[in-house]
C-alpha positions as semicolon CSV with decimal commas, in nm:
position;residue;x (nm);y (nm);z (nm)
1;M;1,284;-0,180;-2,835
2;N;1,661;-0,131;-2,754
3;G;1,798;0,237;-2,698
4;K;1,946;0,483;-2,480
5;T;1,730;0,347;-2,214
6;G;1,854;-0,033;-2,267
7;M;1,583;-0,316;-2,268
8;R;1,266;-0,314;-2,059
9;V;1,220;-0,597;-1,826
10;V;0,886;-0,697;-2,017
11;E;1,096;-0,752;-2,336
12;A;1,377;-0,912;-2,135
13;L;1,130;-1,192;-2,007
14;A;0,956;-1,260;-2,335
15;A;1,300;-1,298;-2,496
16;E;1,309;-1,576;-2,764
17;R;1,672;-1,679;-2,740
18;P;1,982;-1,614;-2,490
19;L;2,142;-1,252;-2,549
20;D;2,454;-1,128;-2,483
21;G;2,571;-0,768;-2,368
22;I;2,255;-0,623;-2,278
23;T;2,153;-0,342;-2,068
24;V;1,867;-0,304;-1,808
25;Y;1,746;-0,038;-1,580
26;G;1,533;-0,082;-1,292
27;W;1,470;-0,087;-0,906
28;V;1,525;-0,347;-0,670
29;R;1,226;-0,525;-0,518
30;T;1,411;-0,816;-0,338
31;R;1,796;-0,913;-0,263
32;R;1,898;-1,264;-0,129
33;E;2,270;-1,376;-0,063
34;A;2,433;-1,746;-0,145
35;K;2,757;-1,855;-0,075
36;L;2,914;-1,730;-0,382
37;V;2,653;-1,515;-0,551
38;S;2,395;-1,281;-0,483
39;F;2,063;-1,267;-0,650
40;L;1,868;-0,922;-0,691
41;V;1,535;-0,901;-0,839
42;I;1,450;-0,561;-1,037
43;N;1,158;-0,411;-1,189
44;D;1,110;-0,139;-1,422
45;G;0,741;-0,095;-1,413
46;S;0,671;-0,241;-1,779
47;C;0,496;-0,576;-1,618
48;L;0,443;-0,723;-1,300
49;S;0,704;-0,982;-1,293
50;G;1,088;-0,874;-1,192
51;L;1,373;-1,007;-1,373
52;Q;1,638;-1,192;-1,171
53;V;2,002;-1,058;-1,149
54;L;2,291;-1,292;-1,069
55;V;2,568;-1,138;-0,948
56;E;2,901;-1,346;-0,906
57;A;3,103;-1,283;-0,560
58;Q;3,421;-1,268;-0,778
59;S;3,273;-1,035;-1,048
60;K;3,352;-0,678;-1,137
61;A;2,955;-0,585;-1,063
62;H;2,999;-0,736;-0,718
63;S;3,178;-0,414;-0,609
64;A;2,865;-0,192;-0,615
65;L;2,669;-0,467;-0,451
66;A;2,661;-0,334;-0,082
67;E;2,459;-0,016;-0,215
68;A;2,207;-0,213;-0,443
69;Q;1,950;-0,260;-0,155
70;N;1,555;-0,309;-0,174
71;G;1,451;0,022;-0,350
72;A;1,751;0,129;-0,515
73;A;1,770;0,234;-0,870
74;V;2,016;0,041;-1,074
75;K;2,177;-0,007;-1,410
76;V;2,268;-0,399;-1,509
77;V;2,501;-0,473;-1,814
78;G;2,525;-0,867;-1,873
79;D;2,419;-1,157;-2,074
80;L;2,062;-1,294;-2,025
81;A;2,071;-1,679;-2,015
82;L;1,843;-1,954;-1,909
83;S;1,767;-1,978;-1,565
84;P;1,810;-2,310;-1,362
85;G;1,584;-2,182;-1,118
86;Q;1,216;-2,290;-1,137
87;G;0,942;-2,021;-1,231
88;Q;1,147;-1,825;-1,444
89;K;1,308;-1,861;-1,774
90;W;1,574;-1,605;-1,783
91;E;1,816;-1,461;-1,518
92;L;2,054;-1,157;-1,640
93;R;2,414;-1,268;-1,527
94;A;2,547;-0,952;-1,460
95;A;2,885;-0,811;-1,576
96;E;2,847;-0,460;-1,454
97;L;2,614;-0,329;-1,185
98;T;2,554;0,049;-1,124
99;V;2,382;0,227;-0,835
100;L;2,202;0,503;-1,008
101;G;2,010;0,598;-0,677
102;T;2,029;0,477;-0,324
103;A;1,761;0,378;-0,053
104;D;1,798;0,415;0,283
105;Q;1,693;0,093;0,427
106;N;1,644;0,256;0,770
107;K;1,397;0,483;0,637
108;Y;1,240;0,336;0,314
109;P;0,891;0,273;0,414
110;L;0,826;-0,041;0,146
111;Q;1,055;-0,302;0,335
112;K;0,761;-0,565;0,408
113;K;0,585;-0,752;0,115
114;R;0,239;-0,678;0,228
115;H;0,148;-0,346;0,362
116;S;-0,206;-0,228;0,437
117;D;-0,417;-0,009;0,207
118;E;-0,442;0,251;0,434
119;F;-0,100;0,278;0,528
120;L;-0,015;0,280;0,140
121;R;-0,275;0,592;0,054
122;G;-0,028;0,762;0,317
123;I;0,264;0,713;0,065
124;A;0,062;0,782;-0,274
125;H;0,410;0,901;-0,418
126;L;0,567;0,535;-0,344
127;R;0,294;0,295;-0,343
128;P;0,311;0,223;-0,721
129;R;0,620;0,054;-0,698
130;T;0,389;-0,209;-0,491
131;N;0,273;-0,529;-0,704
132;K;-0,083;-0,420;-0,612
133;Y;-0,077;-0,051;-0,749
134;G;0,199;-0,095;-1,003
135;A;-0,081;-0,329;-1,165
136;A;-0,361;-0,129;-1,119
137;L;-0,201;0,146;-1,303
138;R;-0,090;-0,062;-1,568
139;M;-0,458;-0,181;-1,595
140;R;-0,574;0,164;-1,586
141;S;-0,333;0,235;-1,901
142;E;-0,461;-0,065;-2,070
143;I;-0,863;-0,015;-2,016
144;A;-0,818;0,366;-2,141
145;Y;-0,654;0,232;-2,465
146;A;-0,920;-0,010;-2,509
147;A;-1,186;0,281;-2,481
148;H;-1,005;0,500;-2,732
149;A;-0,980;0,150;-2,958
150;F;-1,376;0,085;-2,908
151;F;-1,460;0,437;-3,028
152;R;-1,250;0,472;-3,284
153;A;-1,355;0,151;-3,442
154;L;-1,730;0,238;-3,420
155;G;-1,647;0,566;-3,625
156;F;-1,642;0,794;-3,294
157;H;-1,429;1,118;-3,265
158;H;-1,253;1,211;-2,950
159;V;-1,343;1,560;-2,884
160;H;-1,229;1,798;-2,540
161;T;-1,493;1,930;-2,367
162;P;-1,420;2,229;-2,103
163;I;-1,322;2,159;-1,752
164;L;-1,419;2,524;-1,630
165;T;-1,767;2,572;-1,714
166;G;-2,077;2,799;-1,617
167;S;-2,369;2,499;-1,639
168;D;-2,423;2,241;-1,433
169;A;-2,529;1,940;-1,610
170;E;-2,638;1,718;-1,339
171;G;-2,811;1,965;-1,157
172;A;-2,707;1,879;-0,805
173;G;-2,523;2,171;-0,726
174;E;-2,233;2,024;-0,594
175;M;-1,947;2,203;-0,786
176;F;-1,639;2,363;-0,714
177;R;-1,592;2,726;-0,760
178;V;-1,382;2,878;-0,929
179;T;-1,287;3,229;-0,890
180;T;-0,986;3,518;-0,914
181;L;-1,178;3,756;-0,639
182;P;-0,986;3,771;-0,312
183;L;-1,097;3,600;-0,008
184;G;-1,368;3,848;0,150
185;Y;-1,459;4,008;-0,159
186;T;-1,772;4,212;-0,141
187;P;-1,911;4,359;-0,460
188;G;-1,994;4,725;-0,470
189;E;-2,297;4,864;-0,429
190;G;-2,550;4,786;-0,728
191;Q;-2,266;4,551;-0,878
192;A;-2,338;4,186;-0,975
193;P;-2,197;3,934;-0,743
194;Y;-1,963;3,806;-1,018
195;A;-1,894;4,124;-1,230
196;G;-1,533;4,176;-1,103
197;D;-1,444;3,810;-1,151
198;F;-1,273;3,648;-1,434
199;F;-1,497;3,558;-1,641
200;G;-1,800;3,796;-1,511
201;C;-2,017;3,502;-1,404
202;E;-2,026;3,243;-1,184
203;S;-1,787;2,951;-1,306
204;S;-1,700;2,587;-1,159
205;L;-1,520;2,266;-1,239
206;T;-1,719;2,025;-1,466
207;V;-1,925;1,744;-1,337
208;S;-1,971;1,626;-1,701
209;G;-1,887;1,701;-2,061
210;Q;-2,235;1,602;-2,169
211;L;-2,404;1,933;-2,274
212;E;-2,083;2,038;-2,477
213;A;-2,047;1,705;-2,636
214;E;-2,418;1,703;-2,743
215;C;-2,312;2,037;-2,981
216;L;-2,039;1,846;-3,112
217;A;-2,243;1,536;-3,203
218;L;-2,482;1,754;-3,367
219;A;-2,224;1,830;-3,608
220;L;-1,963;1,564;-3,604
221;G;-2,222;1,267;-3,570
222;R;-2,055;1,070;-3,327
223;V;-1,817;1,188;-3,065
224;Y;-1,690;1,086;-2,728
225;T;-1,499;1,282;-2,452
226;F;-1,277;1,114;-2,193
227;G;-1,171;1,339;-1,953
228;P;-1,175;1,464;-1,560
229;T;-1,499;1,572;-1,378
230;F;-1,530;1,725;-1,021
231;R;-1,822;1,693;-0,786
232;A;-1,767;1,864;-0,443
233;E;-1,989;1,588;-0,280
234;N;-1,869;1,568;0,090
235;S;-1,879;1,204;0,076
236;N;-1,630;0,936;0,235
237;T;-1,760;0,632;0,061
238;A;-1,532;0,347;-0,123
239;R;-1,723;0,451;-0,430
240;H;-1,664;0,864;-0,434
241;A;-1,403;1,105;-0,504
242;A;-1,384;1,473;-0,569
243;E;-1,216;1,422;-0,889
244;F;-1,252;1,133;-1,090
245;W;-1,258;1,072;-1,498
246;M;-1,570;0,983;-1,725
247;I;-1,607;0,854;-2,056
248;E;-1,897;1,040;-2,221
249;P;-2,017;0,928;-2,560
250;E;-2,251;1,142;-2,754
251;A;-2,434;1,016;-3,105
252;A;-2,652;1,153;-3,339
253;F;-2,949;0,956;-3,509
254;F;-2,885;0,711;-3,162
255;D;-3,224;0,596;-2,981
256;L;-3,230;0,476;-2,644
257;Q;-3,185;0,116;-2,755
258;D;-2,824;0,180;-2,939
259;N;-2,742;0,372;-2,631
260;M;-2,788;0,095;-2,407
261;G;-2,618;-0,157;-2,689
262;L;-2,322;0,120;-2,711
263;A;-2,282;0,105;-2,276
264;E;-2,295;-0,250;-2,292
265;D;-2,052;-0,325;-2,576
266;L;-1,782;-0,093;-2,420
267;A;-1,787;-0,307;-2,085
268;R;-1,762;-0,578;-2,282
269;A;-1,486;-0,469;-2,504
270;A;-1,299;-0,369;-2,204
271;A;-1,338;-0,683;-2,039
272;R;-1,200;-0,848;-2,343
273;H;-0,911;-0,648;-2,364
274;V;-0,780;-0,729;-2,004
275;L;-0,812;-1,087;-2,043
276;E;-0,627;-1,065;-2,352
277;H;-0,365;-0,814;-2,239
278;C;-0,354;-0,808;-1,861
279;R;-0,350;-1,170;-1,773
280;E;-0,064;-1,125;-1,524
281;E;-0,218;-0,873;-1,340
282;L;-0,565;-1,025;-1,344
283;E;-0,410;-1,347;-1,155
284;L;-0,264;-1,116;-0,890
285;F;-0,595;-0,951;-0,876
286;N;-0,807;-1,312;-0,852
287;S;-0,522;-1,427;-0,601
288;F;-0,509;-1,167;-0,344
289;V;-0,797;-0,929;-0,371
290;D;-1,108;-1,111;-0,501
291;T;-1,100;-1,453;-0,611
292;E;-1,436;-1,442;-0,805
293;L;-1,271;-1,168;-1,001
294;M;-1,162;-1,395;-1,339
295;R;-1,486;-1,555;-1,348
296;R;-1,659;-1,196;-1,327
297;V;-1,432;-1,073;-1,606
298;R;-1,547;-1,376;-1,826
299;Q;-1,897;-1,292;-1,780
300;L;-1,881;-0,956;-1,877
301;A;-1,668;-1,045;-2,169
302;E;-1,875;-1,321;-2,287
303;G;-2,180;-1,346;-2,108
304;E;-2,559;-1,226;-2,132
305;Y;-2,624;-0,811;-2,071
306;R;-3,007;-0,865;-1,938
307;R;-3,254;-0,541;-1,981
308;I;-3,549;-0,459;-1,764
309;T;-3,772;-0,140;-1,721
310;Y;-3,740;0,058;-1,398
311;R;-4,126;-0,050;-1,317
312;E;-4,032;-0,425;-1,326
313;A;-3,697;-0,346;-1,126
314;V;-3,915;-0,216;-0,847
315;E;-4,155;-0,527;-0,881
316;I;-3,866;-0,754;-0,849
317;L;-3,706;-0,576;-0,526
318;N;-4,039;-0,561;-0,353
319;K;-4,110;-0,904;-0,430
320;S;-3,746;-1,027;-0,293
321;G;-3,858;-1,036;0,063
322;R;-3,538;-0,859;0,137
323;K;-3,518;-0,571;0,403
324;F;-3,342;-0,272;0,209
325;E;-3,211;0,011;0,432
326;Y;-3,411;0,243;0,165
327;P;-3,759;0,185;0,091
328;V;-3,850;0,068;-0,289
329;Y;-4,173;0,212;-0,437
330;F;-4,234;0,376;-0,789
331;G;-4,072;0,702;-0,798
332;A;-3,790;0,603;-0,564
333;D;-3,453;0,661;-0,702
334;L;-3,234;0,317;-0,699
335;Q;-2,965;0,324;-0,429
336;T;-2,677;0,100;-0,444
337;E;-2,797;-0,178;-0,221
338;H;-3,130;-0,208;-0,463
339;E;-2,888;-0,191;-0,795
340;R;-2,623;-0,477;-0,636
341;F;-2,917;-0,692;-0,570
342;L;-3,036;-0,703;-0,904
343;A;-2,688;-0,743;-1,068
344;E;-2,531;-0,960;-0,801
345;E;-2,806;-1,143;-0,680
346;Y;-3,118;-1,177;-0,904
347;F;-2,967;-1,153;-1,241
348;Q;-2,602;-1,253;-1,151
349;G;-2,479;-1,042;-1,382
350;P;-2,512;-0,715;-1,586
351;V;-2,853;-0,571;-1,653
352;T;-2,960;-0,276;-1,781
353;V;-3,272;-0,071;-1,618
354;Y;-3,436;0,193;-1,842
355;A;-3,768;0,373;-1,825
356;Y;-3,721;0,580;-1,509
357;P;-3,965;0,827;-1,401
358;K;-3,923;1,169;-1,489
359;K;-3,931;1,318;-1,173
360;I;-3,632;1,153;-1,046
361;K;-3,437;1,221;-1,391
362;A;-3,237;1,560;-1,568
363;F;-3,459;1,803;-1,770
364;Y;-3,289;1,650;-2,103
365;M;-3,407;1,316;-2,094
366;R;-3,650;1,228;-2,359
367;A;-4,032;1,181;-2,235
368;N;-4,192;0,877;-2,317
369;D;-4,530;0,884;-2,460
370;D;-4,678;0,721;-2,099
371;G;-4,620;1,107;-1,991
372;E;-4,444;0,963;-1,650
373;T;-4,119;0,800;-1,756
374;V;-3,820;0,927;-1,971
375;A;-3,576;0,743;-2,189
376;A;-3,295;0,688;-1,914
377;M;-3,080;0,414;-1,854
378;D;-2,846;0,275;-1,626
379;L;-2,604;-0,005;-1,693
380;L;-2,563;-0,202;-1,362
381;V;-2,300;-0,465;-1,281
382;P;-2,200;-0,686;-0,967
383;R;-2,000;-0,516;-0,675
384;I;-2,037;-0,191;-0,814
385;G;-2,396;-0,121;-0,894
386;E;-2,406;0,147;-1,168
387;L;-2,126;0,175;-1,395
388;A;-2,274;0,363;-1,668
389;G;-2,592;0,592;-1,697
390;G;-2,738;0,810;-1,957
391;S;-3,076;0,864;-2,175
392;Q;-3,179;0,958;-2,517
393;R;-3,183;1,344;-2,524
394;E;-3,501;1,526;-2,576
395;E;-3,470;1,650;-2,936
396;R;-3,826;1,836;-2,942
397;L;-3,796;2,188;-2,886
398;D;-4,158;2,217;-2,747
399;K;-4,086;1,932;-2,519
400;L;-3,788;2,062;-2,398
401;E;-3,940;2,394;-2,329
402;S;-4,211;2,272;-2,125
403;R;-3,994;2,076;-1,908
404;L;-3,779;2,353;-1,826
405;R;-4,120;2,539;-1,731
406;E;-4,240;2,295;-1,531
407;L;-3,910;2,266;-1,346
408;G;-3,937;2,648;-1,297
409;Q;-3,590;2,706;-1,477
410;N;-3,569;3,048;-1,702
411;A;-3,528;2,918;-2,082
412;D;-3,330;3,213;-2,148
413;D;-3,042;3,062;-1,951
414;Y;-3,031;2,736;-2,207
415;W;-3,089;2,946;-2,551
416;W;-2,754;2,783;-2,692
417;Y;-2,901;2,413;-2,567
418;L;-3,209;2,519;-2,722
419;D;-3,081;2,636;-3,062
420;L;-2,978;2,272;-3,098
421;R;-3,367;2,169;-3,131
422;R;-3,430;2,477;-3,336
423;Y;-3,185;2,385;-3,637
424;G;-3,174;2,068;-3,757
425;S;-3,250;1,888;-3,450
426;V;-3,229;1,501;-3,450
427;A;-3,285;1,198;-3,203
428;H;-2,952;1,147;-3,010
429;S;-2,841;1,007;-2,708
430;G;-2,530;0,948;-2,465
431;F;-2,409;0,841;-2,119
432;G;-2,130;0,852;-1,870
433;M;-1,912;0,565;-1,778
434;G;-1,756;0,624;-1,457
435;F;-1,396;0,506;-1,554
436;E;-1,263;0,450;-1,201
437;R;-1,590;0,235;-1,160
438;L;-1,507;0,052;-1,452
439;L;-1,144;0,004;-1,298
440;M;-1,304;-0,138;-0,994
441;L;-1,505;-0,375;-1,149
442;L;-1,190;-0,509;-1,369
443;T;-0,950;-0,503;-1,071
444;G;-1,173;-0,664;-0,797
445;I;-1,046;-0,311;-0,610
446;N;-1,287;-0,211;-0,376
447;N;-1,210;0,161;-0,291
448;I;-1,191;0,421;-0,566
449;R;-0,908;0,559;-0,374
450;D;-0,679;0,276;-0,444
451;V;-0,738;0,276;-0,862
452;I;-0,646;0,652;-0,866
453;A;-0,267;0,751;-0,832
454;F;-0,359;1,036;-0,652
455;P;-0,694;1,042;-0,495
456;R;-0,856;1,380;-0,415
457;T;-1,134;1,326;-0,128
458;P;-1,257;1,517;0,153
459;G;-0,996;1,620;0,360
460;S;-0,701;1,521;0,141
461;L;-0,502;1,719;-0,096
462;E;-0,148;1,616;-0,016
463;F;0,006;1,575;-0,336
């Protein structure tokens, strides 16, 4: 749209006819000189491609050219005309050029066309100006929009669950503690450890919005939460971050089959959306990051999603002849190497594994009739392994209380959760899909640090 900010680069590049007297703002990406003319390529972040600006040596605009160096912010007023050059339809013939912010070429770090990911992680405040990271962040925005549109079309309500919590939904205990107590605080004699704290009890940053979303689903029917989650896991792998985003739907009257279908359909919808709306970015990543990306995204969008039981998965892994680092047996939690073998090599596409042993799954998952497994599911995809994990929740009060006792938990601590089973309990299901893992899948980027603008990892909190 036009206005005080002028015409965006993406709008100029999509113009259907020449335009006179337009204004475009942006940052200089490249500059080259010819005998009687100079060429700038400017970009404003609205798309991957830049807009070529032609500055004639005898024009009024030429007087500002000296400061229009790589990285400088500029305002250009001129005529959008057909370009005689190859690879571009339009160029902006500058009548006026104003440098709004200079960039010292002796210090500006983005001078080369290609930089290593490690180097760029050290300048996270500037790396969005590169093609790769600008494209990744635009795709992040588009995929988030696609997720909201997907759930809205199915009648799901977007809800907001707490970031501060007193519950450990995952049961792993790897949570960031939140406190107002001073360092070195010691409770008085006979005083509870957190009696003097803000909430009067132990509190943490959430690892999941699931438990609260269940409450809302059993009132609103279909809900989803899409927000930040936190895990204090001291892991430096390419798949883990301390702060990450989760898409977590919960739906009443959904059984495990419905839940598996919902996760598969969400992945399919995201893939279709980027094929339609992020073509330029996908082609960049397919050329420079992962040459199999386009094929894999098309497969996610249109291909088959297989389903097998956990028991079948164990049999496939044991018969594969592959020597895995972690042994495979019934009752073992599947590791990333197992998940990737199933998705990448055996099925060569997405596969949902369900009916896991109850001893390796959370207390809230619905017990199956065999007494050995629960109605749990994981959606596995190539390159990533687990993309989404969830279950049909245990809606039977007696079964849930029995499971808590079996695990040595105090049922009184879960009184509100048990109330959901006392008053109008129904079958309900949900899952969590790691948003960054979805981004890694759809961009080909192999490190979670590179699909988050400001990654939070052990020992790293620079911005």
